[in-house]
C-alpha positions in Angstrom: 63.1 -2.7 31.1 60.6 -5.7 33.7 60.9 -4.6 37.8 63.6 -7.4 37.8 66.3 -5.9 35.9 64.8 -1.8 37.1 66.0 -3.5 40.6 69.2 -5.2 39.6 70.4 -1.7 37.2 69.5 -0.3 40.2 71.7 -1.8 43.1 73.9 -2.2 40.3 73.9 2.0 40.7 74.0 2.1 44.6 77.0 0.1 43.9 79.3 2.2 41.4 78.4 5.6 43.8 78.7 3.7 47.0 82.5 2.8 45.0 83.4 6.0 43.6 81.9 8.2 46.5 84.3 5.8 48.5 87.8 7.3 46.4 86.5 10.5 46.1 86.0 11.1 49.2 89.2 9.0 50.6 91.4 11.3 48.1 89.8 14.3 49.4 87.6 15.7 46.6 84.8 18.5 46.7 82.4 17.2 44.8 78.2 16.7 44.5 75.7 13.9 42.8 73.8 16.4 40.1 70.8 15.5 38.2 68.7 12.7 38.2 71.4 10.7 40.5 70.8 13.6 43.3 67.2 12.0 43.4 68.6 8.9 42.9 70.9 9.0 46.0 67.6 11.2 48.2 65.9 8.1 47.9 64.0 8.8 44.6 62.8 6.2 42.4 63.8 7.3 39.8 65.6 5.5 36.4 68.7 7.3 35.8 70.4 6.6 31.7 74.3 7.9 34.2 75.2 9.2 37.2 76.9 12.9 37.9 78.9 13.8 39.6 80.3 17.6 39.2 83.6 17.7 40.6 85.5 21.0 42.0 87.2 23.0 39.4 90.0 22.9 40.3 90.5 19.6 41.2 89.0 18.1 37.8 92.3 17.1 36.9 93.4 15.2 39.6 89.9 13.2 39.4 90.7 12.6 35.3 93.7 10.9 36.4 92.3 8.4 39.4 90.3 6.1 37.3 92.4 5.1 34.7 91.3 1.2 34.6 88.4 2.6 33.4 89.5 3.6 30.3 88.4 7.5 30.7 87.6 9.7 27.7 88.9 12.9 27.0 88.0 15.7 28.7 85.7 17.9 26.4 85.1 21.3 26.8 80.5 21.0 25.9 77.6 23.8 26.7 79.7 26.0 29.6 81.5 22.5 31.3 84.1 20.3 31.3 83.5 16.8 31.0 84.8 13.5 30.6 82.6 9.7 31.1 83.8 6.4 33.0 82.1 2.8 32.3 82.3 0.7 35.1 80.9 -2.0 35.7 78.4 -0.9 32.5 77.3 1.7 34.1 77.9 5.6 32.7 79.7 8.0 34.9 79.5 11.3 34.1 81.9 13.9 35.8 82.0 17.4 34.7 82.9 20.2 36.2 83.6 24.4 35.5 85.5 27.5 36.5 82.2 28.2 38.6 82.7 25.8 40.6 85.7 26.4 43.4 83.4 25.7 46.8 81.8 22.4 46.7 83.2 21.6 50.1 81.2 24.4 51.7 78.0 23.7 50.2 77.9 19.2 51.5 
């Protein structure tokens, strides 16, 4: 990937991250960015394949219903986690949760 393409992709990812965060915050949904996305939002220059967001378990079904316009996939259970994806402006957003994610708001 060329440097200008990388910069454009990073800009697009930032826009999408801010848009998703604004929506989750406005709905009072406890969440945190996970995996490489956590590094990215803390200023580490890293290429991401997708945006990973962990959602508090008791709000996971609600989050799945928040983004109908982006064609959420069905929720699947994989490797101890429940997860689904949406595509927002060409950026793959990966939402995940597990029954152990019960109090994310106390960790922010």
